[in-house]
N, C-alpha and C positions, 0 to 999 in steps of 0.2 A: 898804338902806343902813344902815350902823351908824356912829355917830359916837363916837369914843373920844378920850381924852386920853392922850398918851404922850410925856412930856418927853424921853425918851431918843432918839426918832427925829427930832424937829423941831428945825431950826435957826432960831430966831426972828429972826436977822439977815438971813434970806433971805425975801423975799416976805411972804405973809400969815401964815405959820406953819401953814397947813393943807396936808396932803398926802394923797394917795390911798394906800391900802395894797393891795398885791397879793401876799398871802401865798404863792401858789404860783409866783411868778415872780421874786422878788427876795430876796436873802439877808437883808437888814435887815428887809424886810417879813415874811419868814418868821418871824423871831425875834419881831417885834411881834405877829404873828398867834398865835403860841404863847402869848405873855404874856396875850393877851386872848381866847383860845379862838375865833379867827375861822376860818371854813371856808377850806379851800384849794381854790379853784375854778380849774382850769387852762383856758385858752382856746386853747392851742396843740397842734397835732399835731407829731409828731417831725420833720416836714419843714419846719416854720416856717409852715405855713398855719394859719388859724383853724379850730378845731374847732366842733362843734355848739353849744357854750356861747356862741359868738360871734354867735348869731342870724343875721341877714341877711348877715353878713360871713363866714360859714362857707365854707371852701374857698379863700378869698383869702389871698395872702401878706401877712404882717403889715405890711410897708411900704406895700403898695397899699391895705390897709384903713385905715391911718392917714391917707393922703392923702385917701381918700374921706370919712372921718369929718370931717376938717377942712373939706372943701368943704361937706358937709352942715350943719355948724355955721354956716358963713358964710351959706349959703342961708337958714337959719332966723333969722339975725340974732343968734346966740348966741356967735359968735366975737369975742373982745375983742382979743387980740394974741398974738404968738408971739415969744419972746425966746430967742435962742441961748444955750445954757449949756454950758460946757466940762465934759465928763464923761470919766471913765476907763472905757473899754469895751475888752473883749478883742476881738481881731480874728484871723481865720484867716490863717495865714501863706501859704497857697496862694491863696485867693480874695480876701482882704481883707474878707470878710463880718464883720459884727458878731456876736460870740458872746454871746448873751444867756443869763442864768441860766434853767434849766428844771428845776424841782424835781419829781421823780417819786416816787410812793409806793414 
């Protein structure tokens, strides 16, 4: 884990001002990663499943893995809360699936 300060990315009016950075998955995080020379570690396969970088979640679809991770955090007493946040996400016109950024080399 690396802790960095990046005033361009953080909105101090929301939450704690701390954010996770996923340089290989999000456009803003990609730019932040470039500014701070962070590695671009991808955890997705082209079909939306988790790749080998996802450890025990490898092979699972991303939404299933998220549900499983949340339950594991609850079971360990690490889960504090979940707050819905309105986001602008692209969706496939045919299936309605969320289209997430996927930066490839």
